[in-house]
Backbone bond lengths (Angstrom), bond angles and torsions (degrees), N, CA, C in turn:
res aa  C-N    CA-C-N  psi(-1)  N-CA   C-N-CA  omega(-1)  CA-C   N-CA-C  phi
1 M - - - 1.454 - - 1.534 110.81 -
2 Q 1.356 116.80 -43.11 1.461 120.00 -179.54 1.522 110.76 -67.46
3 L 1.311 116.93 -37.82 1.458 120.69 177.90 1.525 110.53 -62.41
4 T 1.323 116.74 -38.79 1.465 121.42 178.30 1.526 110.16 -63.05
5 K 1.339 116.82 -43.75 1.470 120.70 179.23 1.530 110.61 -63.02
6 L 1.321 116.12 -41.75 1.455 120.41 179.26 1.525 110.97 -62.05
7 V 1.329 116.88 -46.47 1.468 121.62 179.97 1.526 109.99 -62.34
8 L 1.327 117.22 -43.56 1.468 120.81 179.04 1.526 111.06 -64.02
9 S 1.316 117.18 -39.37 1.470 120.77 177.91 1.514 111.10 -62.54
10 I 1.330 116.37 -44.93 1.462 120.84 179.66 1.524 110.40 -64.06
11 L 1.340 117.10 -42.52 1.469 120.45 178.25 1.525 110.94 -63.86
12 S 1.329 117.09 -39.33 1.466 120.55 178.02 1.516 111.12 -62.33
13 L 1.327 116.58 -44.72 1.462 120.14 178.36 1.518 110.75 -63.51
14 A 1.319 116.91 -41.80 1.467 120.83 179.21 1.518 110.85 -61.74
15 T 1.333 116.51 -40.80 1.465 121.23 178.76 1.520 110.55 -65.25
16 L 1.331 117.05 -42.52 1.461 120.44 179.19 1.524 111.94 -63.67
17 C 1.311 115.54 -34.87 1.462 119.79 -177.34 1.519 113.60 -87.58
18 A 1.309 118.28 -4.27 1.461 120.61 179.74 1.522 108.85 -57.25
19 G 1.297 116.03 126.27 1.457 119.93 -179.77 1.516 113.13 87.50
20 C 1.328 118.21 -8.26 1.458 121.00 177.22 1.520 108.27 -72.50
21 T 1.312 115.63 147.21 1.456 118.70 174.23 1.513 108.13 -119.67
22 L 1.291 115.50 141.10 1.452 121.45 177.08 1.512 107.88 -102.94
23 P 1.351 116.80 144.57 1.457 117.42 177.51 1.520 110.14 -63.10
24 S 1.308 115.90 144.93 1.454 119.37 -179.76 1.520 109.75 -72.39
25 M 1.311 116.22 153.95 1.457 120.70 177.88 1.521 108.55 -61.44
26 G 1.309 115.92 137.63 1.451 119.76 178.42 1.514 113.67 83.80
27 S 1.319 118.33 5.33 1.463 119.25 179.23 1.514 109.92 -72.79
28 K 1.312 116.18 165.03 1.455 121.20 179.52 1.532 110.54 -60.98
29 T 1.322 117.33 -36.28 1.461 121.47 178.16 1.522 110.24 -61.92
30 D 1.328 117.42 -44.66 1.462 121.57 177.66 1.519 110.70 -61.07
31 S 1.314 116.04 -44.88 1.455 121.24 -178.06 1.523 110.96 -63.11
32 T 1.332 117.03 -43.51 1.460 121.23 179.45 1.515 110.89 -64.45
33 A 1.315 117.29 -45.05 1.460 121.20 179.38 1.520 110.61 -62.87
34 S 1.312 117.03 -41.87 1.458 121.43 178.94 1.531 110.76 -63.62
35 S 1.321 116.85 -42.88 1.466 120.78 177.68 1.522 111.36 -62.43
36 M 1.325 116.04 -42.03 1.465 119.66 -179.52 1.530 110.95 -62.12
37 V 1.322 117.08 -41.56 1.465 121.03 179.24 1.522 110.40 -63.52
38 K 1.321 116.71 -43.14 1.462 120.85 -179.73 1.527 111.14 -67.24
39 E 1.324 117.29 -36.34 1.464 120.68 178.25 1.528 111.44 -69.07
40 V 1.321 117.30 -30.06 1.468 120.92 175.35 1.530 109.32 -61.60
41 E 1.346 116.73 -39.14 1.469 120.55 177.15 1.523 110.12 -55.48
42 A 1.329 116.45 -47.70 1.463 120.48 -177.92 1.534 110.92 -63.41
43 R 1.327 117.28 -46.12 1.471 120.18 178.75 1.524 111.22 -60.47
44 D 1.334 116.65 -45.52 1.467 120.71 -179.43 1.525 111.32 -62.64
45 T 1.322 116.22 -42.87 1.464 119.88 179.79 1.518 110.34 -65.26
46 L 1.326 117.34 -44.29 1.467 119.80 178.32 1.522 110.83 -61.47
47 N 1.322 117.34 -43.82 1.469 119.83 178.29 1.523 111.08 -60.26
48 A 1.321 117.72 -41.34 1.465 121.00 -179.95 1.531 110.92 -65.96
49 I 1.324 117.38 -44.05 1.463 120.63 178.88 1.529 109.80 -64.19
50 M 1.329 116.89 -42.29 1.470 119.78 179.84 1.531 110.45 -63.15
51 F 1.327 117.61 -39.48 1.466 120.67 177.04 1.532 110.09 -62.53
52 D 1.341 116.76 -44.95 1.464 120.49 176.93 1.527 111.28 -59.88
53 Q 1.322 116.81 -39.33 1.465 120.60 178.53 1.534 110.78 -64.28
54 Q 1.339 116.70 -42.05 1.462 119.73 177.95 1.529 110.44 -62.60
55 T 1.319 116.80 -42.73 1.462 121.61 178.88 1.530 110.15 -62.86
56 Y 1.303 116.65 -45.92 1.468 121.12 178.38 1.529 110.32 -60.86
57 Y 1.322 116.69 -41.48 1.465 120.79 -179.00 1.531 111.66 -62.55
58 I 1.323 117.33 -40.42 1.467 120.85 -179.81 1.523 110.49 -57.03
59 T 1.310 116.64 -41.41 1.460 121.70 -177.76 1.520 112.95 -80.05
60 N 1.326 117.64 -38.27 1.465 121.66 -169.21 1.528 115.52 -111.57
61 Q 1.321 117.72 -5.48 1.468 121.91 -176.35 1.531 111.83 53.75
62 A 1.333 115.04 32.70 1.463 121.64 177.47 1.525 107.71 -159.71
63 F 1.322 115.78 160.91 1.457 122.13 175.33 1.524 108.17 -98.62
64 T 1.335 117.11 167.07 1.460 120.84 -177.20 1.526 111.27 -132.60
65 T 1.321 115.06 151.89 1.462 120.95 171.89 1.527 110.08 -109.20
66 S 1.324 117.24 0.64 1.457 122.58 -177.15 1.528 111.46 -86.29
67 L 1.323 116.01 128.16 1.457 120.61 179.23 1.528 112.29 -63.64
68 K 1.314 117.95 -29.95 1.465 119.85 -177.22 1.523 112.51 -65.46
69 H 1.328 117.31 -16.69 1.463 121.10 178.34 1.525 113.32 -95.45
70 L 1.325 116.32 -2.91 1.461 120.56 -176.78 1.523 109.93 -110.95
71 D 1.317 117.19 117.04 1.460 121.22 -178.76 1.520 112.34 -62.67
72 T 1.309 117.16 -34.44 1.454 121.96 -175.07 1.521 113.12 -68.47
73 M 1.297 116.64 -41.43 1.468 121.50 -169.56 1.531 110.88 -117.97
74 K 1.298 117.59 66.07 1.460 120.99 -176.52 1.523 114.03 -69.57
75 T 1.304 119.12 -29.16 1.456 119.18 -170.99 1.522 115.60 -113.85
76 S 1.313 118.80 -39.14 1.456 119.13 -171.51 1.528 111.33 -154.91
77 L 1.304 114.43 151.34 1.462 120.62 174.66 1.526 110.19 -101.09
78 E 1.338 115.79 26.92 1.458 120.32 179.89 1.517 110.43 -132.18
79 S 1.318 114.83 144.37 1.460 122.05 172.72 1.526 106.19 -129.84
80 P 1.316 117.74 172.45 1.471 118.23 177.53 1.538 112.83 -62.05
81 T 1.328 116.59 -22.00 1.465 120.46 -174.59 1.529 113.85 -104.93
82 Y 1.327 117.82 -36.44 1.464 122.28 -175.05 1.526 112.21 -132.66
83 K 1.326 115.04 153.36 1.458 122.79 171.36 1.530 106.25 -114.71
84 Y 1.335 116.16 132.85 1.459 121.99 -176.07 1.521 110.05 -111.42
85 S 1.321 115.22 151.00 1.461 121.67 178.64 1.532 108.30 -140.66
86 I 1.331 116.63 142.67 1.467 121.78 179.36 1.515 108.57 -124.13
87 Q 1.350 115.91 128.32 1.468 121.43 177.85 1.523 109.23 -139.98
88 V 1.333 116.38 147.03 1.456 118.74 176.04 1.525 108.73 -82.75
89 K 1.339 115.57 146.40 1.469 121.99 -179.61 1.512 110.16 -152.54
90 P 1.258 123.37 125.46 1.462 126.35 -12.25 1.533 112.19 -76.43
91 D 1.335 117.88 -20.38 1.462 121.62 172.59 1.525 108.30 -152.03
92 K 1.340 117.03 173.15 1.467 120.22 -171.50 1.524 114.34 -68.76
93 Q 1.324 118.84 -12.66 1.461 120.90 175.32 1.530 112.71 -90.36
94 K 1.322 117.09 -18.65 1.471 119.57 -173.82 1.529 114.76 -108.76
95 G 1.324 118.14 -30.69 1.455 116.87 -176.82 1.509 114.34 -173.92
96 V 1.322 113.57 164.00 1.455 121.69 177.08 1.527 107.65 -144.52
97 W 1.324 116.21 146.99 1.458 119.94 175.68 1.504 109.81 -130.99
98 I 1.319 113.68 144.10 1.450 122.45 -176.47 1.527 107.18 -125.61
99 T 1.325 116.34 130.18 1.461 118.99 178.15 1.525 109.85 -111.50
100 A 1.316 114.96 151.06 1.462 123.05 173.11 1.523 106.44 -128.55
101 T 1.328 115.36 111.60 1.461 119.87 178.98 1.532 108.62 -112.90
102 P 1.332 116.49 134.19 1.466 119.95 -174.88 1.521 112.93 -73.97
103 R 1.300 114.57 151.72 1.463 122.14 174.83 1.527 111.00 -90.85
104 H 1.330 116.94 -11.59 1.465 122.11 -175.38 1.532 109.64 -126.61
105 P 1.328 117.54 152.84 1.469 119.92 176.67 1.528 110.48 -69.19
106 N 1.284 115.89 169.53 1.469 123.96 177.67 1.522 113.65 69.59
107 L 1.323 118.42 19.34 1.462 122.19 175.28 1.524 109.13 -122.02
108 R 1.317 114.97 147.10 1.453 120.44 177.29 1.524 110.30 -81.90
109 S 1.321 115.46 156.77 1.462 122.75 174.08 1.517 108.80 -101.99
110 F 1.337 115.15 159.01 1.468 120.86 -174.45 1.528 110.80 -136.08
111 T 1.319 114.89 149.36 1.460 121.81 169.70 1.519 107.46 -134.04
112 G 1.320 115.86 122.34 1.464 121.65 175.81 1.515 108.64 -107.45
113 V 1.323 116.55 142.09 1.462 120.56 178.11 1.530 110.23 -129.12
114 V 1.332 114.42 149.32 1.461 121.92 170.36 1.520 105.04 -130.17
115 F 1.321 115.71 123.14 1.459 121.04 178.04 1.518 109.46 -117.06
116 A 1.324 116.26 145.64 1.461 122.12 173.85 1.521 107.31 -105.26
117 L 1.330 115.72 118.95 1.457 121.23 -178.28 1.518 109.55 -113.96
118 K 1.299 115.28 142.39 1.460 120.36 178.23 1.521 109.11 -82.38
119 V 1.327 115.28 126.70 1.462 122.54 176.94 1.525 106.04 -129.04
120 G 1.327 115.58 102.16 1.465 119.63 -173.66 1.522 108.52 65.69
121 N 1.323 116.23 -126.95 1.467 120.85 178.44 1.522 112.69 -93.57
122 E 1.309 117.01 1.62 1.473 122.12 -175.95 1.520 111.37 -108.83
123 R 1.313 114.60 166.08 1.459 121.72 173.04 1.521 108.30 -114.89
124 L 1.312 115.99 133.71 1.459 123.57 179.95 1.525 107.95 -118.75
125 T 1.346 117.23 136.34 1.464 119.17 176.59 1.521 109.60 -97.74
126 V 1.319 115.45 139.40 1.461 122.71 176.94 1.521 107.52 -126.72
127 T 1.342 116.11 148.46 1.464 120.50 -175.91 1.525 111.49 -132.30
128 E 1.311 114.19 159.98 1.460 121.19 172.76 1.524 108.47 -160.67
129 I 1.311 115.65 147.88 1.465 121.59 170.67 1.521 106.79 -118.36
130 C 1.336 114.90 124.61 1.460 121.22 175.34 1.524 107.30 -108.00
131 E 1.325 115.91 139.57 1.456 119.75 178.05 1.514 109.97 -130.29
132 T 1.322 115.13 148.71 1.457 119.10 -179.96 1.527 108.87 -63.45
133 T 1.302 116.29 148.38 1.464 120.76 -178.09 1.522 111.80 -77.45
134 T 1.318 116.94 -18.13 1.465 122.41 176.93 1.531 107.86 -134.72
135 P 1.329 117.51 163.75 1.469 118.37 177.15 1.525 110.85 -54.13
136 S 1.337 115.22 141.10 1.459 119.79 -176.87 1.517 110.12 -160.19
137 K 1.301 116.72 142.41 1.471 122.17 174.81 1.527 110.93 -88.12
138 Q 1.335 116.91 -1.07 1.465 121.00 -179.53 1.527 109.16 -117.10
139 A 1.335 115.76 125.32 1.462 120.97 179.80 1.524 110.08 -70.78
140 P 1.339 116.69 152.08 1.459 119.43 176.12 1.530 110.97 -60.56
141 A 1.310 115.54 150.23 1.470 119.72 173.50 1.527 107.71 -61.45
142 P 1.323 117.60 151.15 1.465 118.18 178.55 1.526 110.62 -68.16
143 P 1.327 116.72 139.99 1.462 119.73 176.50 1.530 110.34 -64.89
144 T 1.310 115.33 159.51 1.468 119.00 176.08 1.524 109.10 -79.79
145 I 1.303 114.86 154.08 1.460 121.27 -179.27 1.536 109.03 -70.39
146 P 1.332 117.72 131.68 1.466 119.26 179.05 1.535 110.81 -67.75
147 K 1.318 115.66 154.76 1.467 120.14 -179.76 1.525 111.54 -76.05
148 T 1.344 116.70 -31.53 1.462 121.14 179.54 1.529 109.31 -134.65
149 A 1.338 115.64 163.26 1.463 120.65 179.42 1.530 111.55 -68.45
150 R 1.302 118.04 -21.16 1.472 121.72 179.80 1.528 112.45 -81.18
151 E 1.304 116.17 -18.31 1.461 121.56 -178.21 1.533 109.49 -80.13
152 A 1.315 116.95 131.80 1.463 121.03 178.88 1.521 110.41 -72.35
153 I 1.311 115.86 147.34 1.458 121.01 174.11 1.530 106.93 -75.27
154 Q 1.317 116.18 128.28 1.457 121.68 -176.80 1.526 110.85 -98.77
155 C 1.317 116.62 121.79 1.463 121.17 176.07 1.526 109.23 -71.60
156 P 1.331 117.53 144.51 1.464 119.93 -179.62 1.528 112.49 -71.23
157 A 1.307 115.97 167.71 1.471 122.30 178.84 1.530 109.77 -54.70
158 G 1.322 115.53 141.42 1.460 121.14 179.88 1.517 113.20 86.52
159 S 1.332 115.96 2.08 1.465 120.09 178.36 1.524 109.08 -141.86
160 M 1.328 114.96 167.30 1.464 120.33 177.06 1.524 108.52 -150.36
161 P 1.347 116.41 161.34 1.467 118.92 178.81 1.525 111.82 -59.93
162 S 1.319 116.26 138.88 1.473 120.99 -178.97 1.512 112.11 -57.18
163 M 1.323 118.35 -38.43 1.459 120.46 -179.47 1.527 111.05 -61.77
164 K 1.314 117.10 -35.04 1.466 120.74 177.65 1.527 110.17 -68.31
165 V 1.333 116.45 -41.43 1.469 121.09 178.34 1.524 109.62 -62.49
166 L 1.328 116.73 -45.75 1.475 120.50 -179.62 1.516 111.34 -63.00
167 A 1.319 117.24 -36.56 1.471 120.81 -179.83 1.530 110.78 -66.88
168 M 1.321 117.13 -28.93 1.468 120.97 -178.91 1.526 111.82 -81.47
169 Q 1.320 118.13 -18.25 1.475 120.31 -175.85 1.498 111.58 -81.69
């Protein structure tokens, strides 16, 4: 009985796909989809590192460039697709920036920032990921720190906020 259901399911799928065409290997559609998947890796990694930085800041009132303090990246700042870098900006009490530069052409580069802003007697962290508008082996310059927590972080020329890019896709 189960074998019959399996055969019928396969025949149903075959009937539904009759006349369907699949993109050929190496087509522009394949390349774009592959690039998008790889770029998701970079965004996800940057978001995870930025979250770890915010967590570290809550405890230490400073940001870190040390991997041993980041839960996300215990072993390496490299993947088969991207190389990551962490630097404080302008200093470890005020901000940190993380770059993701691709190892392959046709991928965008990314810069994520976490800034600590004074709001009354407290410090609030704000984040942004800027990505190049076209494929690039060079990450965007880090945005400048906003003057107030209400002010949006502005991505530099040649880049835009990742959320804006995702909304356009």
